[in-house]
C-alpha positions in Angstrom: -0.6 36.7 69.0 0.8 37.7 65.4 -0.5 35.3 62.4 2.5 33.1 62.5 2.1 32.1 66.4 -2.0 31.6 65.4 -0.9 29.5 63.1 1.5 27.6 64.8 -0.5 27.1 67.7 -2.9 25.0 65.2 -0.4 23.3 63.9 0.9 22.3 66.9 -3.0 21.3 67.8 -3.4 19.2 65.3 0.1 17.5 65.5 -1.1 17.0 69.1 -4.3 15.3 67.7 -2.2 12.7 65.6 -0.2 12.2 68.2 -3.5 10.7 70.0 -4.5 8.9 67.2 -1.6 7.3 66.6 -1.3 6.3 70.3 -4.9 4.4 70.4 -4.0 3.1 67.3 -6.8 4.4 65.8 -9.3 1.8 67.1 -10.5 3.4 70.2 -10.9 6.9 69.2 -12.6 9.2 72.2 -15.2 11.1 71.2 -13.4 14.4 72.1 -10.8 13.5 69.6 -13.6 13.2 67.1 -14.6 16.5 68.0 -11.3 18.1 68.3 -10.4 16.7 64.7 -13.4 18.5 63.1 -12.9 21.4 64.8 -9.5 21.8 63.8 -10.9 21.4 60.0 -13.0 24.3 60.5 -9.9 26.3 61.9 -7.9 25.0 58.9 -9.9 26.2 56.1 -10.1 29.6 58.0 -6.3 30.0 58.0 -6.4 28.5 54.2 -4.9 25.6 54.8 -7.5 23.7 52.6 -4.9 20.3 52.4 -5.2 20.0 56.1 -8.8 21.1 56.1 -9.4 18.1 53.6 -7.3 15.3 55.6 -8.6 16.5 58.4 -12.4 15.6 57.3 -11.6 12.0 55.7 -10.1 10.8 58.6 -12.9 12.3 60.9 -15.2 10.5 58.4 -13.5 7.5 58.2 -13.3 7.1 61.7 -16.9 8.2 62.7 -18.1 5.3 59.6 -15.7 2.6 61.9 -18.4 2.5 64.3 -21.1 0.9 62.2 -19.0 -1.9 60.7 -17.4 -4.4 61.4 -14.4 -4.9 59.6 -12.5 -1.5 59.2 -10.0 -1.0 56.4 -7.2 1.2 58.7 -4.6 1.6 55.6 -6.4 4.8 54.3 -6.5 6.2 58.0 -3.0 5.6 58.0 -2.1 6.8 54.5 -4.2 10.5 55.4 -2.6 10.5 58.7 1.1 10.0 57.4 0.6 12.3 54.4 -1.4 15.4 56.6 1.6 14.8 59.1 4.3 15.4 56.3 2.4 18.6 55.3 2.0 20.0 58.8 6.4 19.8 58.9 6.1 21.3 55.8 4.0 23.9 57.0 5.7 24.4 60.3 9.3 24.7 57.8 8.1 27.5 55.7 6.4 29.6 58.7 9.8 29.8 59.6 11.2 30.6 56.6 8.6 33.2 56.3 9.5 35.1 60.0 13.1 34.7 59.3 12.2 36.8 55.9 9.6 39.1 58.1 12.3 39.8 60.9 14.6 41.1 58.2 
């Protein structure tokens, strides 16, 4: 598997987890999803995707802190979710361009 495919696979995994978060309404997030967010954050760091790394960390930390409070402001998680999702779409677009350039 080449670097583009590995990066695309990582982006797809992140997007799948974002869909899980969106489906749960950020309300009943499973431990496995939280653990996956933490792992994906580390993988982003290893690929040099610093924005993805930081966004996943912020979402993870917000959702973990939710467990210890009665009132929770979801707007911060939703905002971070939207920014991360847009970032991932842009990363995929850039990967496609880079793949085309390399194939020429």
